[in-house]
All heavy atoms as TSV, in Angstrom:
chain	resi	resn	atom	element	x	y	z
A	1	MET	N	N	15.553	2.236	9.627
A	1	MET	CA	C	14.195	2.593	9.225
A	1	MET	C	C	14.184	4.055	8.784
A	1	MET	O	O	14.913	4.874	9.310
A	1	MET	CB	C	13.260	2.359	10.405
A	1	MET	CG	C	11.866	2.038	10.026
A	1	MET	SD	S	11.782	0.307	9.576
A	1	MET	CE	C	10.080	0.183	9.267
A	2	ALA	N	N	13.343	4.366	7.856
A	2	ALA	CA	C	13.281	5.721	7.321
A	2	ALA	C	C	12.304	6.566	8.146
A	2	ALA	O	O	11.881	6.177	9.220
A	2	ALA	CB	C	12.823	5.648	5.867
A	3	ASP	N	N	11.984	7.734	7.605
A	3	ASP	CA	C	11.023	8.613	8.261
A	3	ASP	C	C	9.662	7.941	8.380
A	3	ASP	O	O	9.375	6.959	7.708
A	3	ASP	CB	C	10.870	9.906	7.450
A	3	ASP	CG	C	12.156	10.709	7.430
A	3	ASP	OD1	O	12.929	10.601	8.402
A	3	ASP	OD2	O	12.393	11.428	6.449
A	4	LYS	N	N	8.822	8.501	9.227
A	4	LYS	CA	C	7.488	7.928	9.422
A	4	LYS	C	C	6.644	8.121	8.165
A	4	LYS	O	O	6.743	9.123	7.484
A	4	LYS	CB	C	6.807	8.593	10.609
A	4	LYS	CG	C	7.409	8.193	11.926
A	4	LYS	CD	C	6.422	8.422	13.026
A	4	LYS	CE	C	6.957	7.802	14.275
A	4	LYS	NZ	N	6.011	6.906	14.876
A	5	SER	N	N	5.811	7.135	7.920
A	5	SER	CA	C	4.913	7.184	6.769
A	5	SER	C	C	3.519	7.646	7.223
A	5	SER	O	O	3.118	7.393	8.362
A	5	SER	CB	C	4.798	5.785	6.163
A	5	SER	OG	O	3.771	5.750	5.213
A	6	VAL	N	N	2.788	8.269	6.313
A	6	VAL	CA	C	1.420	8.688	6.629
A	6	VAL	C	C	0.484	7.484	6.701
A	6	VAL	O	O	-0.607	7.574	7.224
A	6	VAL	CB	C	0.884	9.701	5.613
A	6	VAL	CG1	C	1.669	11.000	5.667
A	6	VAL	CG2	C	0.887	9.146	4.215
A	7	PHE	N	N	0.940	6.322	6.195
A	7	PHE	CA	C	0.117	5.126	6.178
A	7	PHE	C	C	0.426	4.151	7.309
A	7	PHE	O	O	-0.081	3.039	7.322
A	7	PHE	CB	C	0.280	4.401	4.837
A	7	PHE	CG	C	-0.092	5.251	3.641
A	7	PHE	CD1	C	0.836	5.549	2.681
A	7	PHE	CD2	C	-1.381	5.732	3.488
A	7	PHE	CE1	C	0.508	6.296	1.569
A	7	PHE	CE2	C	-1.726	6.506	2.395
A	7	PHE	CZ	C	-0.795	6.795	1.427
A	8	GLU	N	N	1.244	4.539	8.272
A	8	GLU	CA	C	1.645	3.636	9.358
A	8	GLU	C	C	0.478	3.107	10.178
A	8	GLU	O	O	0.551	2.002	10.705
A	8	GLU	CB	C	2.644	4.321	10.287
A	8	GLU	CG	C	4.045	4.248	9.774
A	8	GLU	CD	C	5.059	4.709	10.779
A	8	GLU	OE1	O	4.729	4.814	11.964
A	8	GLU	OE2	O	6.206	4.951	10.382
A	9	GLU	N	N	-0.575	3.878	10.296
A	9	GLU	CA	C	-1.739	3.440	11.098
A	9	GLU	C	C	-2.451	2.234	10.484
A	9	GLU	O	O	-3.217	1.563	11.141
A	9	GLU	CB	C	-2.720	4.587	11.280
A	9	GLU	CG	C	-3.359	5.042	9.972
A	9	GLU	CD	C	-4.149	6.313	10.120
A	9	GLU	OE1	O	-3.503	7.383	10.162
A	9	GLU	OE2	O	-5.384	6.228	10.170
A	10	PHE	N	N	-2.174	1.948	9.193
A	10	PHE	CA	C	-2.829	0.823	8.499
A	10	PHE	C	C	-2.038	-0.477	8.536
A	10	PHE	O	O	-2.511	-1.474	8.029
A	10	PHE	CB	C	-3.091	1.217	7.034
A	10	PHE	CG	C	-4.048	2.353	6.870
A	10	PHE	CD1	C	-3.602	3.588	6.402
A	10	PHE	CD2	C	-5.392	2.208	7.151
A	10	PHE	CE1	C	-4.493	4.636	6.226
A	10	PHE	CE2	C	-6.284	3.252	6.982
A	10	PHE	CZ	C	-5.836	4.462	6.522
A	11	VAL	N	N	-0.834	-0.467	9.079
A	11	VAL	CA	C	0.011	-1.689	9.098
A	11	VAL	C	C	-0.695	-2.799	9.866
A	11	VAL	O	O	-1.205	-2.590	10.970
A	11	VAL	CB	C	1.386	-1.395	9.725
A	11	VAL	CG1	C	2.195	-2.676	9.900
A	11	VAL	CG2	C	2.169	-0.417	8.854
A	12	GLY	N	N	-0.771	-3.978	9.225
A	12	GLY	CA	C	-1.412	-5.128	9.838
A	12	GLY	C	C	-2.906	-5.216	9.574
A	12	GLY	O	O	-3.564	-6.135	10.026
A	13	LYS	N	N	-3.474	-4.268	8.817
A	13	LYS	CA	C	-4.922	-4.242	8.546
A	13	LYS	C	C	-5.187	-4.480	7.063
A	13	LYS	O	O	-4.308	-4.269	6.221
A	13	LYS	CB	C	-5.503	-2.896	8.973
A	13	LYS	CG	C	-5.345	-2.633	10.458
A	13	LYS	CD	C	-5.887	-1.314	10.846
A	13	LYS	CE	C	-5.660	-1.093	12.327
A	13	LYS	NZ	N	-5.984	0.247	12.744
A	14	GLU	N	N	-6.398	-4.918	6.734
A	14	GLU	CA	C	-6.821	-5.107	5.354
A	14	GLU	C	C	-7.117	-3.736	4.758
A	14	GLU	O	O	-7.925	-2.961	5.303
A	14	GLU	CB	C	-8.078	-5.974	5.302
A	14	GLU	CG	C	-7.855	-7.411	5.736
A	14	GLU	CD	C	-7.069	-8.217	4.716
A	14	GLU	OE1	O	-7.260	-8.013	3.513
A	14	GLU	OE2	O	-6.267	-9.062	5.160
A	15	VAL	N	N	-6.469	-3.412	3.619
A	15	VAL	CA	C	-6.595	-2.102	3.011
A	15	VAL	C	C	-6.933	-2.189	1.529
A	15	VAL	O	O	-6.779	-3.224	0.905
A	15	VAL	CB	C	-5.299	-1.270	3.179
A	15	VAL	CG1	C	-4.994	-0.997	4.625
A	15	VAL	CG2	C	-4.122	-1.938	2.497
A	16	LYS	N	N	-7.349	-1.050	1.019
A	16	LYS	CA	C	-7.557	-0.850	-0.415
A	16	LYS	C	C	-6.756	0.400	-0.778
A	16	LYS	O	O	-6.960	1.455	-0.158
A	16	LYS	CB	C	-9.039	-0.653	-0.724
A	16	LYS	CG	C	-9.333	-0.423	-2.179
A	16	LYS	CD	C	-10.815	-0.467	-2.471
A	16	LYS	CE	C	-11.419	0.893	-2.295
A	16	LYS	NZ	N	-12.804	0.965	-2.743
A	17	ALA	N	N	-5.849	0.277	-1.747
A	17	ALA	CA	C	-4.964	1.381	-2.086
A	17	ALA	C	C	-4.914	1.617	-3.588
A	17	ALA	O	O	-4.236	0.882	-4.309
A	17	ALA	CB	C	-3.562	1.091	-1.557
A	18	PRO	N	N	-5.628	2.638	-4.078
A	18	PRO	CA	C	-5.493	2.988	-5.492
A	18	PRO	C	C	-4.117	3.616	-5.727
A	18	PRO	O	O	-3.675	4.459	-4.954
A	18	PRO	CB	C	-6.582	4.034	-5.709
A	18	PRO	CG	C	-7.441	3.991	-4.508
A	18	PRO	CD	C	-6.635	3.417	-3.409
A	19	TYR	N	N	-3.433	3.174	-6.797
A	19	TYR	CA	C	-2.101	3.689	-7.078
A	19	TYR	C	C	-1.909	3.858	-8.576
A	19	TYR	O	O	-2.636	3.308	-9.384
A	19	TYR	CB	C	-1.016	2.762	-6.507
A	19	TYR	CG	C	-0.952	1.400	-7.126
A	19	TYR	CD1	C	-0.033	1.126	-8.148
A	19	TYR	CD2	C	-1.801	0.374	-6.735
A	19	TYR	CE1	C	0.030	-0.127	-8.729
A	19	TYR	CE2	C	-1.740	-0.881	-7.305
A	19	TYR	CZ	C	-0.829	-1.122	-8.307
A	19	TYR	OH	O	-0.768	-2.350	-8.882
A	20	ARG	N	N	-0.918	4.641	-8.939
A	20	ARG	CA	C	-0.617	4.904	-10.359
A	20	ARG	C	C	0.482	3.962	-10.809
A	20	ARG	O	O	1.518	3.851	-10.173
A	20	ARG	CB	C	-0.160	6.345	-10.515
A	20	ARG	CG	C	0.042	6.771	-11.956
A	20	ARG	CD	C	0.576	8.183	-12.079
A	20	ARG	NE	N	-0.215	9.141	-11.311
A	20	ARG	CZ	C	-1.203	9.878	-11.820
A	20	ARG	NH1	N	-1.517	9.752	-13.074
A	20	ARG	NH2	N	-1.853	10.723	-11.070
A	21	ASP	N	N	0.248	3.265	-11.922
A	21	ASP	CA	C	1.219	2.376	-12.549
A	21	ASP	C	C	1.463	2.914	-13.942
A	21	ASP	O	O	0.769	2.535	-14.890
A	21	ASP	CB	C	0.691	0.935	-12.566
A	21	ASP	CG	C	1.697	-0.050	-13.111
A	21	ASP	OD1	O	2.888	0.301	-13.208
A	21	ASP	OD2	O	1.283	-1.175	-13.451
A	22	GLY	N	N	2.428	3.796	-14.071
A	22	GLY	CA	C	2.653	4.468	-15.363
A	22	GLY	C	C	1.520	5.427	-15.614
A	22	GLY	O	O	1.250	6.327	-14.828
A	23	THR	N	N	0.781	5.200	-16.712
A	23	THR	CA	C	-0.364	6.076	-17.027
A	23	THR	C	C	-1.686	5.486	-16.529
A	23	THR	O	O	-2.721	6.122	-16.630
A	23	THR	CB	C	-0.467	6.285	-18.535
A	23	THR	OG1	O	-0.611	5.010	-19.174
A	23	THR	CG2	C	0.783	6.986	-19.078
A	24	GLN	N	N	-1.643	4.262	-15.979
A	24	GLN	CA	C	-2.862	3.593	-15.537
A	24	GLN	C	C	-3.045	3.721	-14.024
A	24	GLN	O	O	-2.082	3.834	-13.287
A	24	GLN	CB	C	-2.808	2.110	-15.888
A	24	GLN	CG	C	-2.731	1.847	-17.356
A	24	GLN	CD	C	-2.655	0.347	-17.652
A	24	GLN	OE1	O	-2.487	-0.443	-16.736
A	24	GLN	NE2	N	-2.780	-0.002	-18.904
A	25	PHE	N	N	-4.305	3.624	-13.597
A	25	PHE	CA	C	-4.613	3.555	-12.182
A	25	PHE	C	C	-5.012	2.127	-11.871
A	25	PHE	O	O	-5.786	1.511	-12.607
A	25	PHE	CB	C	-5.764	4.500	-11.817
A	25	PHE	CG	C	-5.335	5.925	-11.708
A	25	PHE	CD1	C	-5.542	6.800	-12.736
A	25	PHE	CD2	C	-4.703	6.379	-10.562
A	25	PHE	CE1	C	-5.131	8.129	-12.642
A	25	PHE	CE2	C	-4.298	7.686	-10.454
A	25	PHE	CZ	C	-4.515	8.557	-11.501
A	26	ARG	N	N	-4.487	1.587	-10.786
A	26	ARG	CA	C	-4.802	0.236	-10.357
A	26	ARG	C	C	-5.176	0.282	-8.881
A	26	ARG	O	O	-4.916	1.279	-8.213
A	26	ARG	CB	C	-3.611	-0.687	-10.570
A	26	ARG	CG	C	-3.242	-0.801	-12.033
A	26	ARG	CD	C	-2.053	-1.684	-12.200
A	26	ARG	NE	N	-1.639	-1.687	-13.601
A	26	ARG	CZ	C	-1.623	-2.760	-14.361
A	26	ARG	NH1	N	-1.947	-3.927	-13.863
A	26	ARG	NH2	N	-1.233	-2.667	-15.608
A	27	ILE	N	N	-5.744	-0.797	-8.391
A	27	ILE	CA	C	-6.132	-0.871	-6.989
A	27	ILE	C	C	-5.533	-2.122	-6.371
A	27	ILE	O	O	-5.713	-3.229	-6.873
A	27	ILE	CB	C	-7.665	-0.896	-6.836
A	27	ILE	CG1	C	-8.269	0.377	-7.402
A	27	ILE	CG2	C	-8.037	-1.039	-5.360
A	27	ILE	CD1	C	-9.768	0.400	-7.399
A	28	ALA	N	N	-4.777	-1.919	-5.293
A	28	ALA	CA	C	-4.207	-3.031	-4.547
A	28	ALA	C	C	-5.104	-3.294	-3.342
A	28	ALA	O	O	-5.458	-2.364	-2.615
A	28	ALA	CB	C	-2.801	-2.702	-4.095
A	29	ARG	N	N	-5.466	-4.567	-3.135
A	29	ARG	CA	C	-6.287	-4.940	-1.992
A	29	ARG	C	C	-5.573	-6.049	-1.237
A	29	ARG	O	O	-5.081	-6.990	-1.850
A	29	ARG	CB	C	-7.644	-5.455	-2.431
A	29	ARG	CG	C	-8.530	-4.406	-3.039
A	29	ARG	CD	C	-9.866	-5.032	-3.443
A	29	ARG	NE	N	-10.721	-4.060	-4.069
A	29	ARG	CZ	C	-10.744	-3.788	-5.368
A	29	ARG	NH1	N	-9.959	-4.442	-6.182
A	29	ARG	NH2	N	-11.564	-2.882	-5.856
A	30	GLY	N	N	-5.531	-5.935	0.089
A	30	GLY	CA	C	-4.907	-6.968	0.906
A	30	GLY	C	C	-4.421	-6.410	2.236
A	30	GLY	O	O	-4.779	-5.311	2.621
A	31	LYS	N	N	-3.617	-7.198	2.915
A	31	LYS	CA	C	-3.104	-6.823	4.226
A	31	LYS	C	C	-1.823	-6.010	4.037
A	31	LYS	O	O	-0.900	-6.448	3.370
A	31	LYS	CB	C	-2.811	-8.071	5.055
A	31	LYS	CG	C	-2.300	-7.779	6.430
A	31	LYS	CD	C	-2.041	-9.073	7.181
A	31	LYS	CE	C	-1.462	-8.776	8.556
A	31	LYS	NZ	N	-1.104	-10.019	9.232
A	32	LEU	N	N	-1.796	-4.823	4.631
A	32	LEU	CA	C	-0.596	-3.994	4.604
A	32	LEU	C	C	0.432	-4.612	5.528
A	32	LEU	O	O	0.274	-4.597	6.741
A	32	LEU	CB	C	-0.911	-2.550	5.016
A	32	LEU	CG	C	0.254	-1.568	5.049
A	32	LEU	CD1	C	0.949	-1.514	3.706
A	32	LEU	CD2	C	-0.221	-0.205	5.455
A	33	ASP	N	N	1.459	-5.210	4.937
A	33	ASP	CA	C	2.441	-5.988	5.687
A	33	ASP	C	C	3.502	-5.109	6.326
A	33	ASP	O	O	3.782	-5.260	7.506
A	33	ASP	CB	C	3.077	-7.013	4.753
A	33	ASP	CG	C	3.873	-8.057	5.467
A	33	ASP	OD1	O	3.391	-8.547	6.506
A	33	ASP	OD2	O	4.980	-8.379	4.996
A	34	SER	N	N	4.116	-4.231	5.547
A	34	SER	CA	C	5.191	-3.398	6.096
A	34	SER	C	C	5.418	-2.172	5.234
A	34	SER	O	O	4.982	-2.111	4.080
A	34	SER	CB	C	6.482	-4.204	6.210
A	34	SER	OG	O	6.911	-4.600	4.941
A	35	ILE	N	N	6.145	-1.205	5.826
A	35	ILE	CA	C	6.557	0.000	5.123
A	35	ILE	C	C	8.050	0.179	5.393
A	35	ILE	O	O	8.449	0.307	6.546
A	35	ILE	CB	C	5.789	1.239	5.599
A	35	ILE	CG1	C	4.288	1.027	5.455
A	35	ILE	CG2	C	6.248	2.481	4.871
A	35	ILE	CD1	C	3.439	2.121	6.092
A	36	VAL	N	N	8.845	0.150	4.318
A	36	VAL	CA	C	10.300	0.279	4.475
A	36	VAL	C	C	10.827	1.249	3.427
A	36	VAL	O	O	10.640	1.048	2.231
A	36	VAL	CB	C	10.999	-1.087	4.288
A	36	VAL	CG1	C	12.503	-0.941	4.422
A	36	VAL	CG2	C	10.486	-2.094	5.302
A	37	ASN	N	N	11.471	2.306	3.869
A	37	ASN	CA	C	12.107	3.298	2.998
A	37	ASN	C	C	11.202	3.821	1.890
A	37	ASN	O	O	11.610	3.931	0.743
A	37	ASN	CB	C	13.393	2.708	2.392
A	37	ASN	CG	C	14.432	2.411	3.414
A	37	ASN	OD1	O	14.508	3.095	4.443
A	37	ASN	ND2	N	15.219	1.387	3.190
A	38	GLY	N	N	9.956	4.105	2.223
A	38	GLY	CA	C	9.029	4.663	1.238
A	38	GLY	C	C	8.338	3.661	0.353
A	38	GLY	O	O	7.625	4.043	-0.571
A	39	PHE	N	N	8.554	2.376	0.571
A	39	PHE	CA	C	7.895	1.328	-0.209
A	39	PHE	C	C	6.948	0.560	0.678
A	39	PHE	O	O	7.279	0.169	1.784
A	39	PHE	CB	C	8.913	0.387	-0.837
A	39	PHE	CG	C	9.678	1.021	-1.952
A	39	PHE	CD1	C	10.882	1.668	-1.693
A	39	PHE	CD2	C	9.197	0.999	-3.241
A	39	PHE	CE1	C	11.593	2.270	-2.708
A	39	PHE	CE2	C	9.905	1.596	-4.278
A	39	PHE	CZ	C	11.098	2.244	-4.016
A	40	ILE	N	N	5.730	0.324	0.164
A	40	ILE	CA	C	4.676	-0.326	0.921
A	40	ILE	C	C	4.464	-1.727	0.370
A	40	ILE	O	O	4.350	-1.911	-0.841
A	40	ILE	CB	C	3.384	0.504	0.833
A	40	ILE	CG1	C	3.607	1.831	1.548
A	40	ILE	CG2	C	2.192	-0.237	1.401
A	40	ILE	CD1	C	2.468	2.783	1.482
A	41	LYS	N	N	4.398	-2.714	1.252
A	41	LYS	CA	C	4.225	-4.116	0.887
A	41	LYS	C	C	2.828	-4.569	1.275
A	41	LYS	O	O	2.458	-4.525	2.440
A	41	LYS	CB	C	5.271	-4.979	1.577
A	41	LYS	CG	C	5.256	-6.425	1.207
A	41	LYS	CD	C	6.270	-7.154	2.079
A	41	LYS	CE	C	6.893	-8.306	1.421
A	41	LYS	NZ	N	7.863	-8.975	2.295
A	42	ILE	N	N	2.041	-4.982	0.264
A	42	ILE	CA	C	0.665	-5.427	0.479
A	42	ILE	C	C	0.556	-6.881	0.025
A	42	ILE	O	O	0.915	-7.200	-1.119
A	42	ILE	CB	C	-0.347	-4.543	-0.284
A	42	ILE	CG1	C	-0.273	-3.115	0.229
A	42	ILE	CG2	C	-1.753	-5.111	-0.149
A	42	ILE	CD1	C	-1.174	-2.141	-0.506
A	43	LYS	N	N	0.078	-7.753	0.927
A	43	LYS	CA	C	-0.119	-9.173	0.604
A	43	LYS	C	C	-1.604	-9.393	0.389
A	43	LYS	O	O	-2.407	-9.180	1.289
A	43	LYS	CB	C	0.368	-10.053	1.738
A	43	LYS	CG	C	1.865	-10.074	1.865
A	43	LYS	CD	C	2.308	-11.071	2.910
A	43	LYS	CE	C	3.823	-11.101	3.020
A	43	LYS	NZ	N	4.264	-12.057	4.022
A	44	GLY	N	N	-1.966	-9.841	-0.832
A	44	GLY	CA	C	-3.361	-10.085	-1.167
A	44	GLY	C	C	-3.595	-11.509	-1.607
A	44	GLY	O	O	-2.689	-12.348	-1.550
A	45	LYS	N	N	-4.792	-11.790	-2.099
A	45	LYS	CA	C	-5.156	-13.120	-2.561
A	45	LYS	C	C	-4.334	-13.560	-3.775
A	45	LYS	O	O	-4.069	-14.727	-3.965
A	45	LYS	CB	C	-6.651	-13.178	-2.920
A	45	LYS	CG	C	-7.569	-13.052	-1.726
A	45	LYS	CD	C	-9.002	-13.104	-2.154
A	45	LYS	CE	C	-9.945	-12.908	-0.979
A	45	LYS	NZ	N	-11.328	-12.880	-1.389
A	46	LEU	N	N	-3.979	-12.616	-4.630
A	46	LEU	CA	C	-3.250	-12.931	-5.870
A	46	LEU	C	C	-1.741	-12.903	-5.695
A	46	LEU	O	O	-1.015	-13.244	-6.609
A	46	LEU	CB	C	-3.667	-11.952	-6.978
A	46	LEU	CG	C	-5.144	-11.981	-7.346
A	46	LEU	CD1	C	-5.428	-10.909	-8.379
A	46	LEU	CD2	C	-5.529	-13.335	-7.871
A	47	GLY	N	N	-1.261	-12.471	-4.536
A	47	GLY	CA	C	0.177	-12.413	-4.293
A	47	GLY	C	C	0.562	-11.151	-3.539
A	47	GLY	O	O	-0.265	-10.516	-2.910
A	48	THR	N	N	1.829	-10.824	-3.607
A	48	THR	CA	C	2.389	-9.684	-2.887
A	48	THR	C	C	2.785	-8.600	-3.876
A	48	THR	O	O	3.338	-8.894	-4.927
A	48	THR	CB	C	3.633	-10.108	-2.077
A	48	THR	OG1	O	3.236	-11.155	-1.192
A	48	THR	CG2	C	4.191	-8.946	-1.278
A	49	ILE	N	N	2.509	-7.333	-3.515
A	49	ILE	CA	C	2.911	-6.210	-4.356
A	49	ILE	C	C	3.650	-5.206	-3.488
A	49	ILE	O	O	3.299	-5.003	-2.314
A	49	ILE	CB	C	1.699	-5.567	-5.055
A	49	ILE	CG1	C	2.149	-4.492	-6.041
A	49	ILE	CG2	C	0.727	-4.995	-4.052
A	49	ILE	CD1	C	1.085	-4.032	-6.979
A	50	ILE	N	N	4.683	-4.618	-4.058
A	50	ILE	CA	C	5.437	-3.571	-3.398
A	50	ILE	C	C	5.252	-2.309	-4.212
A	50	ILE	O	O	5.546	-2.277	-5.408
A	50	ILE	CB	C	6.911	-3.943	-3.275
A	50	ILE	CG1	C	7.056	-5.215	-2.442
A	50	ILE	CG2	C	7.695	-2.790	-2.644
A	50	ILE	CD1	C	8.447	-5.774	-2.378
A	51	ILE	N	N	4.741	-1.256	-3.580
A	51	ILE	CA	C	4.392	-0.024	-4.268
A	51	ILE	C	C	5.163	1.136	-3.643
A	51	ILE	O	O	5.264	1.230	-2.418
A	51	ILE	CB	C	2.883	0.278	-4.133
A	51	ILE	CG1	C	2.059	-0.918	-4.578
A	51	ILE	CG2	C	2.510	1.511	-4.939
A	51	ILE	CD1	C	0.593	-0.793	-4.213
A	52	ASN	N	N	5.666	2.027	-4.481
A	52	ASN	CA	C	6.290	3.250	-3.980
A	52	ASN	C	C	5.191	4.096	-3.354
A	52	ASN	O	O	4.149	4.333	-3.956
A	52	ASN	CB	C	6.959	3.999	-5.132
A	52	ASN	CG	C	7.799	5.133	-4.654
A	52	ASN	OD1	O	7.521	5.756	-3.655
A	52	ASN	ND2	N	8.850	5.414	-5.405
A	53	GLU	N	N	5.459	4.567	-2.162
A	53	GLU	CA	C	4.454	5.364	-1.414
A	53	GLU	C	C	4.011	6.607	-2.190
A	53	GLU	O	O	2.867	7.042	-2.076
A	53	GLU	CB	C	5.080	5.765	-0.076
A	53	GLU	CG	C	4.165	6.403	0.886
A	53	GLU	CD	C	4.818	6.656	2.217
A	53	GLU	OE1	O	6.045	6.554	2.345
A	53	GLU	OE2	O	4.068	6.992	3.148
A	54	LYS	N	N	4.888	7.160	-3.007
A	54	LYS	CA	C	4.565	8.364	-3.788
A	54	LYS	C	C	3.492	8.093	-4.843
A	54	LYS	O	O	2.821	9.021	-5.278
A	54	LYS	CB	C	5.816	8.892	-4.467
A	54	LYS	CG	C	6.867	9.377	-3.497
A	54	LYS	CD	C	8.107	9.793	-4.242
A	54	LYS	CE	C	9.216	10.153	-3.272
A	54	LYS	NZ	N	10.466	10.452	-3.952
A	55	ASN	N	N	3.338	6.841	-5.280
A	55	ASN	CA	C	2.363	6.510	-6.330
A	55	ASN	C	C	0.985	6.198	-5.779
A	55	ASN	O	O	0.053	6.027	-6.558
A	55	ASN	CB	C	2.864	5.319	-7.131
A	55	ASN	CG	C	4.100	5.642	-7.928
A	55	ASN	OD1	O	4.353	6.779	-8.255
A	55	ASN	ND2	N	4.890	4.638	-8.211
A	56	ILE	N	N	0.833	6.131	-4.477
A	56	ILE	CA	C	-0.469	5.820	-3.865
A	56	ILE	C	C	-1.287	7.098	-3.756
A	56	ILE	O	O	-0.826	8.083	-3.194
A	56	ILE	CB	C	-0.276	5.137	-2.504
A	56	ILE	CG1	C	0.396	3.790	-2.707
A	56	ILE	CG2	C	-1.616	4.991	-1.796
A	56	ILE	CD1	C	0.697	3.049	-1.439
A	57	GLU	N	N	-2.494	7.052	-4.288
A	57	GLU	CA	C	-3.381	8.206	-4.256
A	57	GLU	C	C	-3.977	8.405	-2.872
A	57	GLU	O	O	-3.993	9.512	-2.345
A	57	GLU	CB	C	-4.507	8.033	-5.292
A	57	GLU	CG	C	-4.010	7.933	-6.719
A	57	GLU	CD	C	-3.364	9.211	-7.202
A	57	GLU	OE1	O	-3.920	10.303	-6.975
A	57	GLU	OE2	O	-2.279	9.127	-7.792
A	58	LYS	N	N	-4.516	7.318	-2.316
A	58	LYS	CA	C	-5.090	7.352	-0.979
A	58	LYS	C	C	-5.200	5.912	-0.493
A	58	LYS	O	O	-4.961	4.977	-1.244
A	58	LYS	CB	C	-6.479	8.013	-0.962
A	58	LYS	CG	C	-7.480	7.359	-1.853
A	58	LYS	CD	C	-8.784	8.100	-1.862
A	58	LYS	CE	C	-9.714	7.483	-2.893
A	58	LYS	NZ	N	-10.979	8.177	-2.962
A	59	MET	N	N	-5.543	5.710	0.768
A	59	MET	CA	C	-5.668	4.376	1.286
A	59	MET	C	C	-6.835	4.337	2.242
A	59	MET	O	O	-7.074	5.296	2.992
A	59	MET	CB	C	-4.385	3.960	2.042
A	59	MET	CG	C	-4.352	2.496	2.431
A	59	MET	SD	S	-2.800	2.027	3.220
A	59	MET	CE	C	-1.671	2.100	1.848
A	60	SER	N	N	-7.588	3.224	2.197
A	60	SER	CA	C	-8.736	3.077	3.108
A	60	SER	C	C	-8.791	1.619	3.597
A	60	SER	O	O	-8.222	0.729	2.994
A	60	SER	CB	C	-10.027	3.456	2.406
A	60	SER	OG	O	-10.244	2.638	1.298
A	61	LEU	N	N	-9.494	1.423	4.709
A	61	LEU	CA	C	-9.655	0.089	5.263
A	61	LEU	C	C	-10.729	-0.675	4.492
A	61	LEU	O	O	-11.740	-0.094	4.071
A	61	LEU	CB	C	-10.075	0.161	6.731
A	61	LEU	CG	C	-9.030	0.695	7.706
A	61	LEU	CD1	C	-9.623	0.808	9.097
A	61	LEU	CD2	C	-7.811	-0.202	7.743
A	62	LEU	N	N	-10.507	-1.980	4.290
A	62	LEU	CA	C	-11.516	-2.836	3.692
A	62	LEU	C	C	-12.454	-3.315	4.782
A	62	LEU	O	O	-12.045	-3.548	5.896
A	62	LEU	CB	C	-10.873	-4.056	3.032
A	62	LEU	CG	C	-10.298	-3.858	1.650
A	62	LEU	CD1	C	-9.642	-5.147	1.174
A	62	LEU	CD2	C	-11.354	-3.446	0.662
A	63	LYS	N	N	-13.695	-3.448	4.422
A	63	LYS	CA	C	-14.700	-3.942	5.396
A	63	LYS	C	C	-15.078	-5.358	5.087
A	63	LYS	O	O	-15.012	-5.835	4.022
A	63	LYS	CB	C	-15.923	-3.062	5.390
A	63	LYS	CG	C	-15.620	-1.675	5.882
A	63	LYS	CD	C	-16.883	-0.856	5.951
A	63	LYS	CE	C	-16.528	0.537	6.473
A	63	LYS	NZ	N	-17.663	1.376	6.605
């Protein structure tokens, strides 16, 4: 396992994470499944996405 992530407190919870995809901003919504070596895995209604932690602007809990 790598160093601790700033998003570790959100593991197992429903989150909303705006991130940069090239020049575009997108929003990932779903359950934060895991964090491995700087990559965050979010499982949502449309499928699973793996995002580099450096591309995430901020993260918040979904209500």
